N, C-alpha and C positions, 0 to 999 in steps of 0.2 A: 474406537474403530471397532465396526462388527464384524465379526467372523466370514461374511460372505464377502464384505467390500476389500478386506486385507488379503482375499485370495486373487482379487483381481484386481487390484491395486500394480500399478508400475513403479520403481524409482525413475524419479524425471529423468536422468542422464539416459538411465535403460531403455526411453521411449524415444531418444534421439538417436539419430547415424550421424557418422563421423563429422560430416558438414552443416547440420542441420544447427539452428538458433532457436532457444525458446524462452519466451516472453514470459515475465513474469508478473501475475496480474492480482491485485487487492481482490478481496470478495466484493466490492463495488466498483469494479472494471479497470479501478485507476491503475496505471503502468508501473512497475514496482522496478522493474527492472530487465534487461536483456540478458540471458544465458548465450556465452558466445564459447565455441570448440576452441580448446586451447594454443591451435596451429592456426588460426585465426583471427587472433586477439589483436594484431598490429595493421588488420586488412579495415579498411572502410565496409560499414554495414552495405547488404546489397540493396539493388535499389527498391524492392519491392518493399524492405522492412522497414525503409526509411518512406517511402511512400506511403504505409501504413502506417507509423510512428507521425507523420507531418497531418495526415488526414485527422485519422481520429483523437490525436494525445496533443498536437500543437508542437512537438519538438523532433528536432533534427538530430538522431542519433549520432550522425556524423560531425557534429559540429561541436567541437571541445569546449566552447562558453558554456554551453547548456548545462543547468544543473542535473548531477547525477544523482541517482537514488542512494541513499545511504545503505551501506549492506558491509557486512565484513568479509566476505567473499571475494576473491580475485578473479574468480569468474564471473561477476556480473556487470555491466557496464552502468 
């Protein structure tokens, strides 16, 4: 990573506020996961995130029968 890019980069979690979710996308635009704040882990996904995931990726993040992306992090759905 070059020096200029490093100086302007933010850590993923630092870019988010307490109640923000984060979409993890691959270079090809595929949905790899959704970062969820610890205190919202057991809550259903908000309507806007659910609608976006259904429209663009054909998945319902609130459906526990959907295949979850593989991840070693417990913060990714």
